[in-house]
C-alpha positions in Angstrom: 62.1 65.2 122.8 64.8 65.0 125.7 63.0 67.4 127.8 59.7 65.6 128.2 59.0 63.1 130.7 56.7 60.9 129.0 57.3 58.5 126.3 57.1 60.1 122.5 55.1 58.0 119.9 55.4 58.5 116.1 53.8 55.6 114.4 54.5 55.0 110.4 50.2 54.9 110.1 47.9 56.2 107.5 46.0 53.5 106.3 43.6 53.1 109.0 42.9 56.8 108.2 41.6 55.4 104.7 39.6 53.4 106.2 38.1 55.8 108.6 37.3 58.4 105.5 35.5 55.1 103.9 38.1 55.8 100.9 40.3 53.1 99.3 44.2 52.9 98.9 44.0 53.6 95.4 42.3 56.5 95.7 44.6 57.4 98.8 47.8 56.9 96.5 46.3 58.8 93.1 44.2 61.8 94.5 46.5 64.1 97.1 43.1 65.5 99.0 42.1 61.9 99.3 45.5 61.2 100.9 45.5 64.1 102.9 41.9 63.7 104.6 43.3 59.6 105.5 46.2 61.8 107.2 43.7 64.0 108.8 41.3 61.6 110.1 43.6 59.5 111.4 45.3 62.3 113.6 41.8 62.8 115.1 40.7 59.3 115.8 44.4 58.4 116.9 46.8 61.5 117.6 50.3 61.1 117.5 53.2 63.4 118.3 53.7 64.0 114.6 51.7 63.1 111.7 53.1 60.9 108.6 51.9 60.1 104.9 51.7 57.2 103.2 54.8 55.0 102.7 54.6 54.5 99.2 57.8 52.9 97.1 56.7 53.2 93.8 55.8 57.5 93.6 59.8 58.1 92.2 60.2 54.7 90.1 56.8 55.6 88.6 58.1 59.1 87.6 60.7 57.5 86.4 58.9 55.7 84.0 58.6 52.4 85.9 55.1 50.3 85.3 52.8 50.2 88.1 50.1 47.6 89.3 47.2 49.3 91.2 44.8 47.9 93.5 41.5 49.2 95.1 42.9 48.7 99.0 46.1 47.4 98.6 49.3 48.8 98.0 51.1 49.8 94.5 53.7 47.5 93.4 56.3 48.0 90.6 55.9 45.9 87.5 59.3 44.4 85.8 62.7 46.2 85.1 62.9 50.0 83.6 66.5 49.9 83.0 69.1 46.8 82.0 72.2 47.5 81.1 74.7 50.4 81.2 73.3 51.9 78.3 69.9 52.0 79.3 71.3 54.0 82.7 72.9 56.3 80.5 70.2 56.9 78.4 67.7 57.5 81.5 66.6 60.8 82.3 66.2 62.4 85.7 62.2 63.1 85.7 60.4 66.5 86.2 58.2 66.6 89.1 55.1 66.9 86.7 55.6 62.9 85.9 53.5 60.3 87.7 51.6 61.0 91.0 54.5 63.3 92.7 52.0 66.2 92.1 49.3 64.4 94.1 51.9 63.3 96.9 53.3 67.1 97.3 49.5 68.3 97.3 49.0 65.9 100.2 51.9 67.4 102.0 50.8 70.9 101.5 47.2 70.3 102.6 48.4 68.6 106.0 50.8 71.2 106.8 48.8 74.1 106.3 46.0 71.9 108.4 47.9 70.6 111.3 50.4 73.7 113.4 50.3 72.3 116.5 52.6 69.0 115.7 55.7 67.5 113.4 54.0 66.7 109.7 56.3 64.4 108.0 56.3 63.8 104.6 57.5 60.2 103.0 60.3 59.0 100.1 62.1 56.2 98.9 65.8 56.2 99.5 68.5 55.9 96.3 69.3 52.5 96.6 66.3 51.2 97.1 64.7 53.2 94.4 67.9 52.0 92.2 66.5 48.4 92.8 62.8 49.0 91.6 63.9 50.5 88.5 67.2 47.7 87.7 65.5 44.8 89.6 67.0 43.9 92.9 68.8 40.9 92.4 70.1 42.5 89.0 71.5 45.2 90.9 73.1 43.3 94.0 74.6 41.5 90.6 75.7 44.6 89.0 77.3 45.7 92.3 80.1 43.4 91.8 80.2 42.9 88.1 79.8 46.3 87.0 79.7 49.0 90.1 80.0 52.1 87.5 76.8 51.2 85.9 75.3 51.1 89.5 76.8 54.7 90.7 75.6 56.1 88.0 71.9 54.7 88.4 72.4 56.1 92.0 73.6 59.7 91.2 70.4 59.9 89.2 68.2 58.2 91.6 69.7 60.6 94.3 69.4 63.9 92.2 65.7 63.1 91.6 64.9 62.4 95.2 66.7 65.4 96.5 64.4 67.6 94.0 61.7 65.9 95.1 62.4 66.3 99.0 63.2 69.9 98.2 60.1 70.2 96.8 58.3 68.7 99.8 60.0 71.1 101.9 58.6 74.1 100.1 54.8 72.8 100.9 55.6 73.7 104.5 56.2 70.1 106.1 59.0 69.6 108.7 60.5 66.4 107.8 61.0 63.6 105.4 60.9 59.6 106.4 63.2 58.1 103.7 62.5 54.5 103.3 65.6 52.6 102.4 64.5 48.8 103.1 66.6 47.5 100.2 70.0 48.5 101.7 69.4 46.2 104.8 69.8 43.4 102.0 73.2 43.6 102.0 76.4 44.3 103.9 77.4 47.1 106.1 80.3 48.4 103.9 78.4 47.8 100.8 75.7 49.8 102.9 77.3 52.5 103.1 79.0 52.7 100.1 75.8 52.7 97.8 73.2 54.2 99.9 74.5 56.0 102.9 77.2 57.9 100.7 74.0 58.9 98.7 71.7 59.7 101.5 74.3 62.0 102.7 74.0 64.1 99.5 70.3 64.5 100.0 70.6 65.0 104.0 72.9 67.6 102.8 71.0 69.3 100.5 67.9 69.6 102.6 68.4 69.1 106.0 68.4 72.1 108.3 67.5 73.6 111.3 63.7 73.7 110.5 64.0 70.3 108.2 64.6 67.0 109.4 65.6 63.6 107.0 64.6 60.6 109.1 66.4 57.5 107.7 64.2 54.4 107.8 65.6 50.6 106.9 63.7 47.8 108.1 65.8 45.4 106.5 68.6 46.6 108.8 69.2 43.6 111.3 71.9 46.0 112.8 74.7 45.3 110.6 73.8 48.4 108.9 73.5 50.7 111.6 77.1 52.5 111.6 76.4 53.0 108.1 73.2 54.7 108.9 74.6 56.5 111.2 77.1 58.1 108.7 73.9 59.5 106.3 74.4 62.6 108.5 70.0 62.0 108.9 68.7 63.5 112.2 66.8 60.3 113.2 66.9 56.8 112.6 63.6 54.5 112.1 64.6 50.7 112.9 62.0 47.5 111.7 61.2 44.8 113.5 64.2 43.0 112.9 66.4 45.0 114.5 66.8 44.9 118.2 66.0 48.2 119.7 68.5 48.1 122.7 71.2 47.2 120.5 70.5 49.9 118.3 69.8 52.4 121.1 73.5 51.6 122.3 74.7 52.0 119.1 73.8 55.1 118.2 74.8 58.6 120.4 72.2 59.2 123.1 71.0 62.9 121.4 70.0 60.9 118.4 66.5 60.7 118.0 65.8 56.7 117.7 62.2 54.8 116.1 61.3 51.7 116.1 59.9 48.9 116.2 56.5 47.1 116.7 55.8 44.6 114.0 53.7 45.9 111.6 52.2 43.4 110.4 52.8 39.9 112.8 51.5 42.5 115.7 49.4 45.1 114.6 48.1 43.6 111.5 47.6 40.2 112.5 47.9 40.2 116.5 45.0 40.5 118.9 44.6 43.4 121.1 46.4 41.9 123.7 49.0 41.0 122.2 49.8 44.3 120.7 49.6 45.5 123.9 52.1 42.9 125.4 54.4 43.5 122.8 54.4 47.4 123.1 54.8 46.8 127.1 57.5 44.9 126.6 59.4 47.4 124.1 58.7 50.5 126.2 60.3 48.5 129.4 63.1 47.5 127.6 64.1 51.0 126.0 63.1 53.0 129.7 66.3 53.9 129.9 67.0 55.3 126.6 65.7 58.9 127.0 66.0 58.9 122.9 63.7 56.4 122.2 60.4 57.4 120.4 57.8 54.4 120.3 56.8 53.4 116.3 55.8 50.9 114.1 58.7 49.1 112.2 57.3 50.2 109.0 54.0 51.2 107.5 51.0 50.1 109.2 49.1 47.9 106.6 45.6 48.0 105.3 42.7 46.5 107.1 44.8 46.6 110.4 42.1 46.2 113.5 41.5 49.3 114.8 41.1 47.5 118.8 44.6 46.9 117.9 45.9 50.6 117.1 43.7 51.2 120.4 45.7 48.6 122.7 49.1 50.1 121.2 48.2 53.5 122.4 46.7 52.2 125.8 50.3 50.3 126.3 52.0 53.8 125.7 49.5 55.7 128.1 49.8 53.0 130.9 53.4 53.3 130.7 53.7 57.2 130.6 51.1 57.2 133.6 53.7 55.3 135.7 55.7 57.7 136.2 
């Protein structure tokens, strides 16, 4: 990346591929072949410098036993609490990879890895703190951090253990890395982000990351206060949401660490006009032009029903910027 003269682009984007295939979100999040087909279709229509899987933050929670609400054309959601106290956490088993939809996501990764050889392929997983919040309820988890921290750390140990096993299985499919979504860690202070997120992310990183496999840590809740904690995770790249200032993030991060972000996926990509998208991307590229380690991306997963004209404008702004040099 550092040797290339052009600005690279890796948006977190799969849902438009679902629409290109005439499929549904429900089909893609429950059927590995449909998921892979969406990734491959998007790669054909809007090729990036790497491909990414759907950012589905319910897969791991479902494997633990959480109830999930599905809809035909919107992302799934966790319903209710799975565990409510220390006894419930102590009794919670670490699930096998045969639970829920895990095997379908591994299937999608394997199909894409075997089909795309000319660029990197990234799977997706949730981060340990965000998973704990989905199992315990986010508000209750944040209260428990101060009232009964031992319960929280016990739950985080189990979450990190399962995510490690899951990511190791992803690695065996032949993909090149995983984008770990840890948005809930942005809701707490920088110190708490380190103690309750980065410490556990680092355990996962140390178990799976090597010269052939990368962990990209995404925290779209971070406004800048968690960047130091994210750096201490050991992840090989950091991905920022649209709430962060990219120049500030780039100033904080080492110049040899890939830093990715952060066009607003909802307010700009989904709801904006092509002109608004083009302007936002052009402005971001100009502001970050001095930083060789910046990779253009979206701030989070591009939502369903994003206009194709807006995606085209995203790429057109990038192409025009690259052609200037």
